[in-house]
C-alpha positions in Angstrom: 7.8 -5.6 -1.4 5.9 -9.0 -2.0 4.2 -8.5 1.1 2.4 -5.3 -0.2 1.2 -7.2 -3.2 0.0 -10.0 -1.0 -2.0 -7.5 1.2 -3.4 -5.9 -2.0 -4.4 -9.3 -3.5 -6.0 -10.6 -0.2 -8.0 -7.2 0.1 -9.3 -7.6 -3.4 -10.2 -11.3 -2.9 -12.4 -10.1 0.1 -14.2 -7.8 -2.2 -12.5 -4.5 -1.6 -12.0 -2.0 -4.3 -8.6 -1.2 -5.5 -8.3 2.2 -3.6 -9.4 0.4 -0.4 -6.9 -2.4 -0.9 -4.2 0.3 -1.5 -5.1 2.1 1.6 -4.9 -1.1 3.7 -1.5 -2.0 2.0 -0.3 1.5 2.7 -1.4 1.4 6.6 0.3 -2.1 6.9 3.6 -1.0 5.4 3.6 2.4 7.4 3.2 0.2 10.4 6.0 -2.3 9.7 8.3 0.5 8.4 8.0 2.5 11.5 8.9 6.2 11.9 12.1 5.7 9.6 11.4 3.4 6.7 14.2 2.0 4.7 14.8 3.4 1.3 12.8 0.6 -0.4 9.9 1.0 2.0 10.1 4.6 1.4 9.9 4.1 -2.4 7.0 1.8 -2.1 4.9 4.2 0.3 5.5 6.9 -2.3 4.5 4.8 -5.1 1.1 3.6 -3.2 0.5 7.4 -2.4 1.1 8.2 -6.2 -1.5 5.4 -7.2 -4.0 6.6 -4.8 -3.8 10.2 -5.9 -4.1 8.9 -9.5 -7.3 6.8 -8.4 -8.9 9.9 -6.9 -8.7 12.1 -10.0 
């Protein structure tokens, strides 16, 4: 999932906050994963969702 980290890093370099960077990474991963993500992709999507929930609290 190095690509997810790269997307987050790029978004932050562009001045976006962490929540926005995570949303961009999630949308990118969901697009690449398609309707039936592989187990590793599904775990990454869930991890991003958890981080977004934690940030919104």
